[in-house]
N, C-alpha and C positions, 0 to 999 in steps of 0.2 A: 535712676534718681534724676530729677529734672534740676535746672539750673535756672536761677533768677538773676537777670542784669540789673544792677542798682547804680545809679549815678549820684554822686554827692555833689552838693552845691552850698553856697553860702559865702559870706563875707571873708575878707582876711582876717585870719587869726581866730577863726570861730571855733577851731579844733577839729576840723575834718579828719586830717592825718592821724591825730590822736585817737580820735574816736574809731577809725579803721584798725589801727594797731591795737586798741584794747579789744576790739571784736576778735581779731585774730588770736589773741592771747586767751580770752575767756572761752573761745570754742576750741583751744588747743590746736590751733592751725599754724602755731609758730614751731619750727623745730628747736630742739634743745640748744644746738649750737646758734641758732638765730637768737635765742632768748638770752643765752650768755653774752653775745656780742652787743645787745642792746643794754643789758645791765653795764657791761663794761665802760660803753661808750657814754652812757648817762652819768657813771661815776667821774668819768674823765672831764665831764661839763660841770661837774660839782653838785649835781643833783642828788637829792636824797630819796628819789623815786626814779622809777623806770620811765624814759621818754620814749612812750609808743610811736610817736611820729616819725622816729628814725626807721621804723619798719616799712615806711611807705615812701618816704622822699629819697630816691634813688640817685639823683644827680649831685654832684659835688657841690654846686651852686645852691641847690635846695638845702643841703645840710649845713652849709656854712651860713645862709641866711635864715635858715629856719621857716622857710616858705615853700610852697608847692608851685612848681613853674608848669612842668608837664603833667600830663594824664597817666596816673599809674593804675594797673589793673591788679587787684589783689583776689585771692580765691580763699574761701573758707567753707567748711562743710560741718553741717549738723547731722544728728541721724535721720532727718526727715528731709533735707534739702541741701543742694550746693548753692552757692552765691558767688556772683562774679561782681566785685565793687570797683567802680571806676572813681578813684580819687582825683577830682579836678581841682584847678587852682581857684582861689577866690578873687584874686586881683582884677580889676576892671579890665585892665590891658590884656588880661589872658582869657577874657570872655570866651575868645573862639575855641580854647581848649575845653571850656565848660560845654560849649555846644557840641564838639566832637563826642565828649564822654556821653553826653545825653542822647545823641542821635541813635545809639545802639542799645539803649536801655529800655527796661520795660517799667521801671518805677524809679523815683528819686528820693533822696534824702536831703532835705534843706535844713542846714545847721543855723543857729541864731546863737549869739553872745548875750546870755541873761543880763549883762550890764548895759547892752547897747539895744537890745530889742530888734524891732524891724527896721532894717536900714535900706538904703536905695538899692545895693546889690542884692540883698533878700528879694526884693521886689522884682528885679531885673531876671534873676534866675528864676523865680516862679513863673514870670511871663513866658521865658525860654522853655520851660517844661510844659506849659500849655501849648506853644507853638508846636512843640514836638509830640503832642499827644499823650503826655505822661499824665495820666489821672489818678495814679496811686501814689501818694505822697506821705512822708513822715516828716513832720516838723519836730526837729529835736533841738530844745532850748538848753544849750550847753553852759558848763561853767556855773551852774546852779551854787556850787560851793562858795563861789566868790561873792554870792548874795545871801548867804546864810540860808539857803534853801527857802527862801521867803515865798510863801505862798501868793501874797498880794503882787509880787513881782511876776510871778509865772502867769496870774490869772490876766494882768494887764497885757503882756506880751501875746497871750492866747487870744484875747479880744481883738488885737491888732491883725493877729493871722487870720481869724474869721472874717473879719471885714476885707482883708486882701483876697482870700479865696472867693467871697460873694461878689466881688467887683468882676470876676471873671465869668462872663455870661455865656461864653462859647461852648463850655463843657461842664460836665458834673464831675467835681473832684472828690474822692475818697480819701481821707487823710486821718492822721493821729497827730496830736500835739503831746510831746513827751518831754517832762524835765528830767535832765541827766547831768552827770559829771562823768566825761569821758575820762578824766586824769584819775578819778577815784573809783571808777566802776558803778557809781550810782545809777540805778535803774536800766542798766545795760542788759544784763541777763536775768537780773531778779529783782523784785520791788526793794527799794531802799528804806530803811527805817527813818531815814532824814527827810522823807516825803510822806508822812503818814495820811496827808491830806489828798494825795494823788491816788485814784483807784482804777486808773486805765492800764493798758498793757505795759510790759517793759520794752525795751527797744526790740530785742530779738523776737518777743512775742508778736509785735507788730509786724515785723518783716515776715514772720512765718504766716501771718493770716492774708498776705497779698496773694492773690490767686496766681496759679502758675500759667494759665491760658489768658493772658492780659487782653489779647487781641483774638476775636472770634475767628474761626477759620474763614478766610476769604473764599467768595463764591467764584473768584477769578483763579483760573489755573494760569500762571504766568511765567515765561522764560523769556530773558532777554539775551539775544544772542552775542555772545563775547567774541566767538572765534568760528570761521568756517573751515572744516577740516577737509583738505583735499590732498591726499597722499601721492596720488598719480603714479603709484608703483604698479608692478605688473599684476601683483595678487589684489589691489584695491584699484583698479584703473577707473572704474565709474563711482568710487566711493565719495559722498558728500554728505558730511555729517554737520549739525549745527549745535555748537557746544556752548553751555552756560549754566547758571544755577537757577533752580527753580525757586522763583521769588515768592510765590504762593500757591496752594492746591496742590494738585497731582496730576501727573501725565502718565497715560497708559498707551499701550499697544492699540491701534485702531481707532483712536480717539479722534474725532473731528477737531480741527483747529482752524483759526484765522491768523493770517500773517499781516501784521501792521509794519508799515503804512499801507502798503498795496492793497490790504483788505481781500487778497486772494484766499481761497478755502482750499484745504488739503486734509490729509488724515496722517496720523503718526504710523509709519510702516515698521519702525525698528526702535528700540532704546538700548543705548550703551552706557555702561558706567566702568570706568577703568579697564576699557578693553572687553568687558564681558556683557554679554546681552542679558537684560532684565526685562520683566513684564511692566515695571512701573517705576516711577521715580516721584518723590514728594518734596515739599517745601524745604529748602536748604542743602539739596542735594546737588552735586554737579552731574551733568550728564550731556550726552551727545544724541540728538535726535535725527533719524534718518526719515525723511518723508516720502510719501507714496507717489508726489508728482514732482516733476522737474521744474519747480518755481524759483523765482529770484529771490534770495534771502541773503542779506549782508550783515555784517557787523553792526550791531545797533538796532537790526530789526527785532521786532517783539513778537512771540508766538503767544496766542491766547485761545482758551477754549471757555466758553460759556460767557462772554463778555456781557451779556443781559443789557446793552446799551449805555453802559457806564464808562467806557473806555472812549476817549475822544483823540483824533489825530488832528490837531490844528496848530496854528502858529501864532494865535493870540491868547493870552492867558492873564488871569488876575491871580495875584499871589501875596502871601505875607512873608517877609523876609527879616532875617537878622543881618546886620551889616558888620563885617568882620574886618574891614581894611581901614588903615589909618586916613587914608585919603576918602574924601566923601563920595558918594554915587555921583556920577556924571552922566546926564542924560544924553549928552552930545558924543560919549564914547560907545564903542561897540564892545560887549563882553564875550565870552565864550561861556555857554550854558551846557554843563555836563549832566546828563540825564541817564544814569546807568552807564552803559559803554558808548552811548551816542553823545557827540560833541558837536553843538550848532552855535552859530553865531547869533548873538541876542542884543536887542536893542530896547532900553527902558523908554516906553512912551510917556508915561506919566507918574509922578508920585502923589498918590492920593492922600496919605496921612502918615503918621507915625504915633506910636504909644507914649503918652505920657507916664513915665515910670512911677511918679509919686501917685497919680490919681487912677492910673489905667484907662483913662479917656483918650479916645483917637482924636488927634487934633490936626488940622489942616496944616501943610508944610510944603516948602519947595526943595528941601534938602534931607538926605538921610546920611548920618554921619556914623563913625566908630561906635559900635555897641547899640546903635538905634534899631528898634522894631518898628516896620513900618509896611503899609500896604502899596503896591506897585501894580502897573499894568505894563506887560512887556509883549515883544513881538520877535520871532525866531526866523532865520532865513529858511529854515526847513520845518516840515510839519513834525512835533514830537507827539509820541503815543503816550497819553498820560491820563490821569484822572485827579479828581480832587483829592488832597491829602487824607481827609477822613474816610474816603472810601478804600483807598489803597495807599500803605504808607511809602511803598517803594516807588510806584508809578506816580504817586502825587508829590514826590520831592525832588530837588536838584541842588546843584551848587553853581555860583557864578565864579568864573576865573577871570583875572585881569590879564589880558595877553601881554602886557607890557611887563609884568612882573612874574606872571605864572602864580601869583598868590590867590588863595581862595578869598574872593571878595564878599560872598555873602552865601547863605544858605536860604532855600525858599521852598515854600509849601503852597501848592495851588489851592486856591479857594475861590470857586465860581460865585458865592453868595455873599461876598464882601462888596 
């Protein structure tokens, strides 16, 4: 049974945790003792209903304040599919946590409060989903019970969402706009009689329609070397294995490969997984490759088959970034760029623009600050083996690290056509 990874997004108090808790309840993914505990804690708070948000907010601070701070991963199962739901915080100061949740997701749910409609954080989270290449979205207009399930309210917000989606010209977005009440379960697993004017799918129906294979199989067979195995024992005196995770494609014995950045060519002599020899390994599996020739391969080297001219090994790049640090981007500073296991020094040469969150238009600027999405040009002190993000999600993305604090300063996606 396949698993679909979903990131939740939206502004503060839109009800993300309540929605996920409701989904766990409706799909019978909550154990009996968990449900009893939720009921008891809700009663202690004086509620006449079950507060499903308590099922996701794990930190004491989250429970005390009734907000989400860290990313929680919840799991639910239906007869046809498993889901991994990343409950991300809505506060603007925790946008970095939302980026973390969305970076490993295949699709996203963007919640809106029916009383507020599309707000700035809604737009920011939408642009981040597009930055990360998430083109399957569900816009859930929550708390419809607080506006008496008014069709005009729903339609006004739906029109705003359509304008927002149409403003994003870089990709084609497939989406649903669903009126829900997570608190009361309206349109979550079944159509609600409170919305006879809505003829679209329920929330769970929309989730089930998202295809499993969001990303087409890559034409690139890619393994980034994380560790060079040299036992130097009597039994394995000449053993040299290059271990890492297969990021895409498949590797087989006898397959010709190219080693980047040296661009030397060799073939795969042997493949081992957990000490056992196998004929092949595929995307997501860890393995150690033994090569036919004694070539220089280090941690951070990239083994690729069928590059087809899409892989570049260069020092100068253009990229779109989301800035995650409280201090603004400093073009005079030297940052560390981590690209897979490879870490190199990086200098920002030029800030080209940043996205106006209200309009979606790129505007010229000299500064990139916390939560800004912008376009930059940068140079590294060593070549990195990469592609554009749309060509290969892993090879096309990286993070910037502030060497003074070791904080993640930004996430970036290479885009040569900007």
